[in-house]
DRENLUM-491380 format. One line per 3 residues: number of its first residue (from 1); for each residue x, y, z of N, C-alpha, C. Coordinates in steps of 0.001 Angstrom, whole numbers, plus 500000, padded with zeros to 6 digits. Layout:
<nodes>
NUM> X/Y/Z/X/Y/Z/X/Y/Z; ...
</nodes>
This chain:
<nodes>
1> 705315/174661/809700/705358/175820/810588/705896/175404/811947; 706893/176126/812448/707498/175784/813727/706676/176354/814873; 706565/175560/815962/705825/175999/817138/706691/176939/817977
4> 706047/177900/818626/706742/178849/819493/706711/178344/820928; 707877/177961/821478/707970/177436/822830/708434/178512/823816; 708485/179759/823368/709049/180806/824213/708227/181084/825463
7> 706910/180763/825411/706052/181043/826553/705972/179883/827551; 706636/178787/827249/706602/177626/828144/707733/177746/829146; 707410/177582/830401/708413/177704/831460/709447/176586/831321
10> 710733/176907/831493/711788/175891/831350/711581/174676/832249; 711040/174906/833466/710827/173774/834380/709796/172799/833823; 708794/173351/833132/707757/172489/832545/708358/171617/831458
13> 709250/172211/830657/709893/171436/829597/710740/170324/830203; 711490/170666/831247/712334/169667/831909/711488/168561/832521; 710361/168936/833139/709486/167938/833759/708936/166985/832719
16> 708441/167538/831604/707901/166686/830545/708982/165781/829970; 710156/166339/829778/711263/165552/829235/711628/164415/830173; 711623/164726/831468/711963/163696/832450/710941/162566/832443
19> 709650/162945/832380/708586/161924/832357/708722/161040/831126; 708941/161669/829963/709091/160900/828726/710289/159957/828824; 711402/160478/829342/712602/159656/829490/712348/158503/830448
22> 711637/158785/831567/711350/157742/832545/710471/156651/831949; 709475/157054/831172/708607/156072/830524/709400/155195/829558; 710299/155808/828813/711135/155028/827888/711996/154024/828636
25> 712576/154468/829746/713411/153572/830546/712585/152403/831076; 711383/152707/831583/710521/151660/832127/710141/150656/831052; 709788/151150/829863/709415/150256/828759/710581/149371/828363
28> 711778/149959/828279/712968/149175/827930/713280/148144/829002; 713153/148556/830273/713400/147612/831362/712391/146475/831340; 711124/146825/831044/710085/145802/830971/710383/144813/829859
31> 710758/145326/828684/711077/144448/827558/712286/143580/827873; 713302/144189/828509/714502/143431/828864/714174/142318/829854; 713330/142676/830857/712974/141678/831864/712219/140507/831245
34> 711315/140806/830333/710539/139738/829705/711425/138828/828861; 712483/139403/828258/713391/138582/827446/714308/137754/828339; 714787/138364/829425/715783/137701/830242/715171/136761/831283
37> 714066/137169/831887/713480/136390/832969/711967/136549/832941; 711238/135537/832501/709782/135645/832407/709173/136067/833737; 708234/136995/833675/707594/137487/834883/706769/136391/835540
40> 706626/136494/836837/705699/135650/837589/704642/136561/838188; 703590/135970/838726/702523/136780/839301/703053/137684/840402; 703868/137119/841287/704345/137912/842414/705332/138996/841990
43> 706148/138735/840963/707114/139737/840537/706459/140846/839725; 705369/140531/839068/704712/141515/838206/703790/142455/838973; 703259/141986/840100/702218/142738/840782/702768/143685/841833
46> 702096/144821/841982/702454/145781/843022/701768/145474/844339; 700858/144507/844354/700198/144063/845583/700352/142552/845699; 700162/141979/846892/700359/140534/847063/699406/139704/846191
49> 699946/138639/845643/699176/137659/844872/699294/136318/845590; 698151/135719/845902/698181/134505/846701/697324/133383/846159; 697348/132267/846891/696524/131109/846556/696171/130368/847837
52> 694998/129750/847835/694638/128837/848915/695402/127542/848699; 696109/127099/849735/697068/126012/849572/696702/124806/850425; 696861/123632/849815/696647/122342/850470/698003/121796/850902
55> 698243/121594/852203/699570/121146/852643/699959/119766/852128; 698971/118892/851896/699279/117564/851368/699847/117670/849953; 699199/118460/849099/699705/118653/847738/701042/119373/847755
58> 701198/120288/848691/702459/121024/848811/703620/120060/849086; 703346/119006/849834/704392/118056/850223/704581/116931/849220; 703554/116635/848415/703606/115431/847588/703625/115683/846086
61> 703280/116885/845657/703187/117167/844219/704218/118227/843835; 705324/117846/843207/706388/118801/842877/705925/119941/841977; 705047/119653/841009/704574/120705/840104/703749/121742/840868
64> 702891/121263/841740/702070/122139/842585/702971/123013/843455; 703949/122391/844110/704846/123130/844995/705646/124183/844224; 706080/123838/843027/706868/124778/842228/706058/126030/841918
67> 704793/125856/841556/703951/127012/841254/703777/127880/842496; 703512/127257/843639/703324/128029/844867/704602/128789/845224; 705740/128144/845070/707015/128773/845413/707356/129943/844507
70> 707062/129807/843224/707539/130807/842259/706518/131892/841935; 705232/131576/842029/704217/132512/841552/703600/133388/842636; 703587/132924/843874/702806/133602/844904/703679/134129/846036
73> 703268/135261/846602/703929/135761/847805/702958/135873/848980; 701848/135158/848859/700893/135041/849953/700188/133700/849809; 699952/133031/850932/699167/131793/850896/698068/131877/851948
76> 696975/131183/851662/695848/131067/852590/695656/129591/852911; 695388/129293/854171/695075/127911/854538/693698/127574/853976; 693638/126552/853141/692365/126218/852491/691360/125650/853499
79> 691648/124503/854096/690706/123852/855006/691281/123516/856377; 692595/123465/856490/693188/122838/857676/693062/123660/858951; 692713/124953/858843/692525/125756/860044/691055/126076/860315
82> 690168/125469/859546/688752/125529/859889/688511/124634/861105; 687371/124785/861752/687114/124062/862997/687357/122560/862855; 686775/121934/861840/686897/120474/861716/688333/120049/861464
85> 689134/120919/860843/690512/120577/860556/691434/120719/861735; 691224/121769/862528/692175/122076/863593/691688/121687/864986; 690389/121435/865144/689810/121146/866455/688889/119922/866348
88> 689461/118752/866036/688649/117572/865726/687904/116970/866909; 688362/117206/868124/687683/116720/869326/687680/117847/870353; 686775/117754/871314/686579/118865/872237/687870/119308/872910
91> 688676/118378/873333/689907/118708/874052/691159/118447/873223; 690993/118428/871891/692122/118132/871005/692253/119177/869915; 693443/119744/869804/693771/120632/868689/694861/119961/867861
94> 694691/119979/866546/695678/119385/865636/696250/120503/864752; 697458/120944/865100/698088/122026/864364/699084/121534/863315; 699186/120247/863137/700258/119700/862294/700189/120205/860857
97> 699011/120174/860264/698888/120602/858860/699024/122113/858729; 698474/122838/859678/698643/124288/859659/700097/124680/859861; 700804/123918/860688/702219/124196/860920/703044/123973/859651
100> 702629/122998/858844/703320/122776/857570/703254/124030/856705; 702083/124646/856648/701925/125870/855869/702694/127028/856501; 702634/127132/857810/703335/128218/858502/704845/128123/858286
103> 705373/126908/858385/706817/126712/858192/707220/127021/856747; 706381/126599/855803/706655/126877/854395/706664/128386/854143; 705649/129068/854662/705556/130516/854461/706756/131230/855063
106> 707150/130813/856252/708281/131459/856919/709579/131245/856146; 709800/130021/855698/711054/129709/855010/711142/130345/853626; 709989/130649/853032/709969/131241/851694/709620/132731/851726
109> 709537/133302/852919/709229/134733/853067/707908/135078/852385; 706917/134223/852616/705590/134374/852039/704605/134739/853154; 703700/135640/852867/702678/136008/853849/701702/134848/854054
112> 701276/134626/855292/700356/133540/855615/699057/134152/856146; 697965/133877/855429/696628/134350/855811/695818/133165/856332; 695311/133281/857552/694572/132176/858167/693094/132209/857843
115> 692559/131040/857530/691147/130906/857147/690606/129626/857796; 689572/129692/858573/688943/130825/859217/688653/130441/860668; 688321/131414/861514/688116/131145/862931/686672/130824/863276
118> 685743/131235/862434/684333/131024/862752/683522/130961/861462; 682808/129837/861271/681990/129625/860076/680800/128765/860461; 679717/128901/859709/678536/128096/860005/678661/126679/859438
121> 679647/126456/858567/679873/125136/857991/681206/124555/858461; 681490/123335/858004/682764/122654/858243/683078/122547/859731; 682035/122316/860518/682226/122132/861950/682241/120648/862288
124> 683059/120219/863253/683122/118803/863624/681815/118354/864281; 681556/117080/864209/680296/116551/864725/680147/116812/866220; 681273/116720/866952/681180/116935/868402/680688/118350/868713
127> 681039/119306/867848/680623/120686/868074/679137/120855/867799; 678659/120290/866708/677232/120433/866388/676360/119705/867409; 676928/118719/868095/676183/117975/869119/676384/118539/870523
130> 677180/119572/870643/677483/120132/871956/676229/120729/872585; 676077/120521/873880/674948/121094/874613/675481/121885/875801; 674793/122939/876116/675194/123775/877234/674485/125110/877142
133> 674596/125895/878219/673960/127211/878207/674833/128200/877435; 674379/129437/877342/675107/130423/876542/676511/130669/877084; 676689/130570/878387/678019/130769/878971/678977/129661/878538
136> 678469/128429/878469/679307/127297/878038/679696/127448/876569; 678734/127872/875749/679037/128096/874332/680045/129237/874159; 679879/130296/874951/680800/131434/874882/682224/131017/875241
139> 682361/130224/876278/683679/129753/876702/684322/128912/875606; 683530/128036/875018/684027/127184/873936/684490/128015/872742; 683697/128983/872398/683960/129893/871285/685257/130673/871503
142> 685360/131295/872659/686537/132101/872984/687792/131243/873071; 687673/130088/873698/688835/129206/873857/689384/128773/872504; 688484/128410/871599/688932/127978/870274/689673/129114/869566
145> 689052/130269/869494/689648/131393/868764/691008/131750/869346; 691083/131879/870643/692323/132347/871245/693399/131267/871271; 693021/130005/871327/694017/128935/871253/694655/128889/869873
148> 693833/128974/868831/694344/128912/867458/695173/130154/867128; 694639/131322/867429/695351/132561/867105/696663/132651/867890; 696649/132266/869150/697869/132310/869964/698932/131364/869434
151> 698498/130193/868960/699466/129225/868422/700217/129799/867229; 699524/130591/866414/700136/131119/865188/700542/132592/865316; 700588/133096/866527/701003/134472/866739/702407/134690/866181
154> 702544/135723/865351/703830/136009/864731/704089/135209/863470; 703223/134242/863160/703372/133427/861960/702260/133703/860947; 701060/133902/861447/699924/134255/860588/699757/135766/860613
157> 699834/136377/859439/699774/137839/859357/698355/138366/859497; 697372/137549/859120/695987/138016/859083/695049/136821/859144; 693811/137111/859559/692804/136049/859712/691483/136460/859076
160> 690807/135493/858459/689376/135618/858230/688733/135206/859549; 688305/136184/860320/687800/135894/861662/686429/135239/861585; 685523/135863/860864/684178/135319/860668/683934/135205/859175
163> 683364/134084/858779/683149/133767/857377/681668/133547/857103; 681138/134288/856146/679799/134036/855605/678699/134060/856671; 678566/135181/857344/677571/135300/858411/676193/135723/857918
166> 676078/136103/856629/674817/136637/856114/674218/135758/855020; 672880/135713/855011/672167/135149/853868/672263/136129/852704; 671918/135652/851520/671976/136521/850332/670990/137677/850387
169> 669932/137533/851202/668971/138630/851316/669398/139665/852355; 670584/139484/852916/671115/140452/853860/670790/140172/855308; 669978/139146/855576/669668/138794/856960/670794/137938/857541
172> 670908/137987/858851/671964/137253/859540/671594/135777/859663; 672536/134911/859396/672295/133486/859610/672097/133244/861104; 670959/132655/861453/670717/132347/862861/669781/131169/863057
175> 668909/130927/862082/667944/129844/862227/668574/128495/861878; 667935/127424/862288/668449/126083/862022/668415/125759/860535; 667406/126241/859860/667295/125989/858423/666795/127251/857742
178> 666944/127306/856446/666404/128400/855660/664914/128174/855443; 664202/129180/854937/662764/128999/854688/662439/127828/853768; 663340/127494/852829/663069/126356/851952/663619/125058/852542
181> 663921/125085/853838/664231/123882/854607/665558/123220/854234; 666507/124010/853749/667829/123455/853501/668576/123338/854828; 669254/122220/855073/669933/122044/856356/671227/122846/856435
184> 671689/123050/857656/673003/123627/857939/673196/125025/857380; 672128/125774/857209/672268/127118/856681/672151/128178/857768; 671877/127718/858984/671863/128643/860101/673250/128727/860710
187> 673368/129349/861844/674666/129509/862495/674532/129162/863972; 675278/128161/864418/675180/127723/865812/675610/128826/866770; 676503/129709/866317/676990/130761/867213/675929/131825/867435
190> 675225/132218/866397/674148/133197/866558/673039/132632/867428; 672736/131346/867261/671662/130726/868031/672020/130562/869497; 673272/130234/869769/673644/129866/871138/674361/130959/871924
193> 674908/131945/871231/675594/133048/871905/674842/134351/871723; 674293/134547/870514/673607/135792/870204/674217/136438/868978; 673502/137383/868405/673932/137948/867129/675197/138792/867255
196> 675595/139134/868454/676814/139923/868630/678069/139036/868640; 677898/137750/868326/679048/136840/868313/680128/137309/867335; 679732/137983/866257/680706/138416/865245/681684/139413/865858
199> 681161/140429/866512/682035/141420/867143/682925/140772/868193; 682366/139863/868967/683156/139233/870032/684260/138359/869446; 684014/137763/868299/685057/136972/867649/686257/137847/867301
202> 685992/139043/866788/687081/139964/866463/687823/140415/867724; 687089/140679/868768/687714/141118/870028/688604/140018/870590; 688112/138777/870589/688900/137669/871126/690158/137427/870291
205> 690026/137515/868971/691190/137309/868100/692225/138403/868320; 691773/139625/868465/692694/140748/868690/693412/140600/870030; 692719/140136/871040/693351/139920/872340/694471/138890/872240
208> 694262/137865/871417/695254/136796/871288/696459/137220/870465; 696264/138091/869469/697376/138575/868646/697053/139985/868168; 697470/140999/868926/697151/142388/868563/697764/142838/867244
211> 698780/142120/866752/699448/142526/865508/698810/141922/864261; 697974/140919/864418/697347/140283/863251/696239/141167/862693; 696146/141237/861368/695063/141967/860720/693833/141066/860646
214> 692679/141631/860920/691458/140840/861072/690426/141223/860007; 689905/140186/859310/688999/140391/858175/687654/139711/858401; 686610/140335/857868/685340/139652/857661/685309/139198/856205
217> 684836/137976/855942/684916/137391/854597/683551/136843/854174; 683155/137120/852910/681864/136597/852446/681842/136512/850923; 680844/135772/850400/680730/135524/848963/679517/136237/848379
220> 679490/136313/847044/678358/136848/846273/677988/138291/846626; 678926/139044/847142/678653/140460/847401/678492/141236/846096; 679069/140673/845018/678949/141302/843710/677623/140976/843020
223> 676840/140085/843616/675574/139663/843011/674368/140156/843800; 674459/140160/845131/673308/140475/845978/673530/141800/846720; 672916/142871/846240/673089/144189/846879/672684/144205/848347
226> 671672/143423/848714/671218/143418/850105/672301/142850/851024; 672942/141788/850588/674034/141218/851379/675181/142216/851482; 675566/142802/850366/676643/143787/850360/676310/144940/851320
229> 675075/145412/851269/674676/146515/852139/674754/146151/853608; 674339/144946/853950/674388/144509/855353/675823/144401/855848; 676713/143911/854994/678115/143788/855377/678735/145164/855589
232> 678453/146089/854674/678989/147443/854818/678443/148113/856080; 677155/147932/856353/676573/148501/857570/677241/147918/858813; 677506/146622/858785/678120/145977/859944/679530/146499/860196
235> 680363/146520/859151/681750/146931/859372/681832/148423/859716; 680915/149216/859168/680881/150641/859510/680524/150822/860978; 679558/150042/861436/679169/150072/862852/680317/149596/863738
238> 681023/148550/863300/682163/148052/864071/683233/149131/864220; 683505/149858/863149/684514/150919/863212/684110/152002/864211; 682844/152392/864188/682365/153405/865124/682417/152905/866563
241> 682173/151624/866722/682117/151019/868053/683499/150668/868595; 684510/150700/867741/685862/150361/868177/686176/148882/868124; 685360/148105/867423/685656/146678/867237/686874/146560/866330
244> 687864/145758/866702/689120/145699/865937/689002/144940/864618; 688515/145615/863601/688407/145017/862267/689280/145831/861317; 690063/145122/860488/691012/145788/859589/690643/145693/858120
247> 689823/144700/857765/689564/144533/856349/688351/143686/856049; 687996/143656/854769/686883/142850/854268/687396/141979/853123; 687050/140707/853182/687355/139792/852093/686146/139638/851195
250> 686329/139920/849919/685281/139656/848930/685738/138425/848157; 685033/137329/848348/685541/136044/847871/685724/136015/846357; 684738/136476/845633/684806/136545/844169/684854/135156/843513
253> 683973/134260/843959/683729/133019/843213/682730/133377/842114; 683242/133730/840956/682383/134218/839884/682453/133272/838689; 681710/133611/837645/681763/132807/836423/681786/133744/835219
256> 681894/133184/834048/682057/133999/832842/680816/134820/832508; 679690/134527/833198/678463/135288/832959/678161/136295/834065; 678998/136399/835066/678750/137329/836168/678733/138767/835638
259> 677679/139531/835948/677603/140921/835450/678782/141762/835942; 679429/142441/835026/680604/143227/835384/680247/144401/836287; 679039/144965/836103/678668/146109/836924/678553/145735/838399
262> 678175/144485/838670/678097/144026/840052/679475/143932/840696; 680448/143485/839929/681826/143408/840419/682347/144800/840742; 682135/145719/839808/682581/147102/840012/681909/147720/841233
265> 680609/147524/841359/679851/148100/842465/680348/147589/843812; 680571/146281/843913/681000/145695/845183/682382/146195/845589; 683315/146171/844664/684679/146616/844982/684683/148086/845384
268> 683951/148905/844634/683920/150340/844911/683329/150632/846280; 682196/150016/846595/681525/150295/847867/682322/149755/849052; 682939/148608/848901/683753/148078/849986/684989/148944/850210
271> 685589/149412/849125/686755/150286/849264/686390/151570/849989; 685151/152039/849816/684719/153268/850469/684632/153140/851989; 684694/151930/852518/684696/151749/853973/686018/152203/854583
274> 687063/152319/853755/688377/152683/854255/689178/151514/854778; 688562/150326/854802/689258/149131/855285/690097/148516/854168; 690994/147634/854547/691758/146896/853546/690817/145953/852806
277> 691047/145800/851512/690186/144961/850684/691006/143800/850133; 690522/142599/850390/691182/141371/849944/690231/140628/849017; 690580/140518/847736/689841/139577/846885/690368/138208/847286
280> 689584/137500/848074/690128/136443/848925/690029/135033/848372; 689132/134806/847390/688921/133426/846938/688587/133399/845444; 689347/134106/844654/689009/134273/843245/689126/132986/842443
283> 688080/132677/841727/688111/131701/840631/687001/132074/839661; 687151/131661/838416/686175/132039/837392/685731/130791/836647; 684541/130336/836968/683981/129126/836370/683589/129375/834910
286> 683833/128368/834070/683384/128439/832682/682184/127524/832434; 681765/126804/833475/680655/125860/833321/679643/126007/834459; 679095/127209/834649/678166/127411/835770/676859/126641/835626
289> 676513/126229/834401/675264/125484/834194/675461/123979/834263; 676676/123552/834613/676964/122134/834818/676670/121297/833568; 677128/121776/832444/676945/121067/831179/677929/119898/831108
292> 677450/118654/831081/678360/117503/831073/679128/117351/829761; 678661/118024/828710/679299/117887/827399/680163/119089/827022; 680400/119958/827981/681140/121184/827690/682569/120885/827252
295> 683066/121709/826338/684457/121640/825876/685127/122967/826221; 686315/122898/826762/687044/124114/827154/687656/124733/825907; 686804/125395/825150/687173/125916/823834/687996/127195/823931
298> 688574/127596/822800/689326/128843/822749/688434/130032/823105; 687190/129982/822646/686287/131099/822923/685990/131213/824414; 685803/130083/825096/685577/130117/826538/686807/130652/827266
301> 687975/130238/826811/689203/130704/827442/689388/132208/827257; 688986/132737/826106/689103/134178/825877/688164/134956/826799; 686945/134447/826966/685990/135116/827865/686516/135066/829299
304> 687023/133913/829698/687587/133767/831043/688764/134718/831249; 689625/134799/830252/690772/135704/830334/690316/137146/830514; 689283/137521/829764/688739/138872/829886/688227/139118/831304
307> 687541/138137/831892/686984/138316/833230/688084/138454/834274; 689130/137650/834155/690256/137792/835088/690855/139199/834972; 691050/139655/833742/691625/140977/833535/690710/142062/834090
310> 689408/141887/833922/688459/142888/834405/688518/143018/835918; 688544/141894/836611/688597/141919/838077/689848/142659/838549; 690978/142318/837955/692237/142945/838361/692229/144445/838079
313> 691737/144835/836915/691707/146257/836570/690798/147041/837506; 689650/146467/837862/688749/147154/838777/689359/147270/840172; 690058/146237/840587/690725/146269/841892/691791/147351/841921
316> 692608/147405/840874/693663/148417/840792/693084/149830/840723; 691987/149960/840008/691389/151274/839766/690629/151800/840978; 689892/150926/841655/688934/151371/842667/689436/151271/844098
319> 690464/150468/844336/690981/150301/845698/692289/151076/845825; 692342/152066/846697/693596/152813/846883/694731/151869/847280; 695954/152156/846842/697078/151257/847111/697230/150864/848575
322> 696989/151813/849491/697158/151503/850911/696083/150557/851438; 695006/150364/850668/693944/149440/851066/694027/148109/850318; 694950/147971/849398/695046/146758/848590/695779/145663/849366
325> 694992/144740/849942/695621/143633/850670/696023/142512/849721; 695526/142569/848502/695949/141603/847496/694813/140781/846933; 695185/139938/845981/694237/139037/845323/694720/137605/845521
328> 693811/136766/846008/694127/135358/846267/693189/134474/845452; 693750/133524/844707/692910/132561/843996/692602/131394/844923; 691399/130831/844730/691007/129725/845622/691395/128401/844970
331> 692537/127948/845365/693270/126792/844856/694327/127280/843858; 695104/126333/843352/696251/126668/842513/695975/126352/841053; 695627/125105/840758/695351/124690/839388/693966/124091/839244
334> 693563/123873/837994/692249/123279/837728/692082/121937/838426; 693156/121180/838527/693086/119833/839090/692649/119831/840542; 693004/120877/841301/692664/120888/842733/691561/121892/843055
337> 690837/122358/842046/689776/123320/842292/688634/122711/843101; 688156/123459/844075/687025/123021/844890/685750/122871/844066; 685658/123608/842941/684445/123543/842125/684234/122151/841549
340> 685306/121510/841126/685179/120147/840601/684721/119189/841693; 685248/119382/842878/684917/118482/843978/683495/118711/844491; 683132/119982/844670/681841/120306/845264/680675/120030/844329
343> 680863/120310/843025/679760/120195/842084/679883/119005/841128; 680967/118276/841261/681168/117067/840438/680968/117368/838947; 681629/118401/838488/681410/118821/837106/682739/119144/836426
346> 682689/119202/835119/683827/119668/834347/683941/121178/834542; 685125/121626/834853/685347/123062/834958/686845/123334/834958; 687199/124536/834540/688604/124929/834422/688736/126369/834928
349> 688574/126597/836227/688406/127961/836733/689688/128715/837081; 690851/128052/837024/692064/128645/837569/692989/129217/836484; 694100/129793/836923/695108/130333/836002/696083/129265/835524
352> 696089/128101/836200/696973/126997/835847/696129/125760/835546; 696582/124951/834582/695782/123803/834148/695977/122593/835054; 695518/121425/834603/695599/120210/835413/697031/119786/835703
355> 697950/120211/834873/699365/119885/835061/700146/121067/835639; 699414/122061/836088/699997/123266/836706/700851/124065/835729; 700422/124033/834477/701035/124857/833441/700201/126126/833268
358> 700848/127200/832859/700170/128471/832675/699159/128414/831535; 697995/129031/831761/696929/129062/830775/696842/130445/830119; 696050/130596/829065/695889/131911/828447/695457/132993/829434
361> 694616/132634/830383/694190/133625/831377/695380/134133/832184; 696338/133260/832434/697553/133666/833142/698293/134734/832341; 698464/134494/831046/699179/135452/830198/698482/136807/830193
364> 697153/136793/830177/696399/138045/830203/696644/138798/831500; 696627/138057/832618/696853/138679/833919/698253/139281/833993; 699251/138527/833535/700627/139024/833550/700759/140301/832723
367> 700146/140316/831553/700221/141500/830698/699595/142716/831373; 698479/142488/832091/697827/143598/832783/698652/144082/833963; 699319/143155/834647/700112/143534/835812/701427/144198/835440
370> 701853/144050/834188/703138/144613/833767/702963/145803/832823; 701853/146513/832956/701685/147743/832197/702652/148798/832721; 702874/149833/831939/703768/150919/832353/703299/151519/833678
373> 701989/151701/833810/701445/152289/835038/701816/151448/836257; 701677/150120/836123/702001/149243/837247/703506/149257/837537; 704308/149258/836495/705746/149279/836704/706180/150572/837380
376> 705568/151678/837017/705884/152954/837657/705551/152908/839137; 704464/152240/839488/704070/152156/840902/705069/151332/841714; 705767/150442/841034/706737/149591/841718/708089/150272/841912
379> 708330/151375/841186/709609/152058/841307/709720/152766/842643; 710898/152764/843271/711073/153495/844536/710966/154991/844299; 710341/155682/845227/710142/157135/845105/711186/157861/845954
</nodes>
């Protein structure tokens, strides 16, 4: 039996035909591109894809450098712009390693994200031993932020201004130790300047470079609702108060057992702030229990691949395009992952293996980034 199309408006038929034709063209172009030139992370994605980069490896390891050059269009300074890296003595700033990254980013037309201007860890010994009244601490604080930001003005597109200011229970780091007496878990800035140091850090950074985008960055927001709530309350208050904050970094150091609902909840609630959202330090551990006999089996790789795909899909789904600052992995390959160094354990958390070759998780990510929907978003309107 033939269908009667007489009641359908001609424009509707033309519109549907055009959409179908466009989808066919996109699919054919996608297939052609995959045959002619294998996709890379940066070419496949509609938002920036980055990695935390070590300038020493960038200069000395050709395989590492090749991956950074071809796969990413954003880089983050891993350690060299933290206090201990860039300000080793009271009257000495060392910009040499940061300049290596800045020059690389400029020459390769890659976005450079600075990490970080203020953290409770990774501070030089001279700083932790510094004595003075609140005015002296304030001067030191402001001088550091504005000296570093001014040096990279026009070269660093964005900064993690303050990093990890909250405990997991949502309280502000301020005491010398935690209740269970762990050292270095307080914050020298909160103790010596006051709890408003976070807002002042953003103000000082903005004064030094009004064009740089400024982020607050923290971990485990997908696990601890109290921490997530405190961060959202803070940035909402900053917006009302006129504090120059542009975005929030959700680090996303997760593992194959991290509850998916927590990831969805964190991304959704942070996106609701209206600020730019940066998944800033993504890696997915397969050995969170530190099993010395673990084998990186096919089954573990499949679970890891699923988790990478889930994070990306939730980011694409829940963060409006104008708020998508991108996704950055913390390190490049398994060989240089901080997890191996910090926990002295077997782990394979990255998209590239020890030899900087693509892993199954990489293929999953590429397939998700090259869906018809994503390709349509990349087409000029």
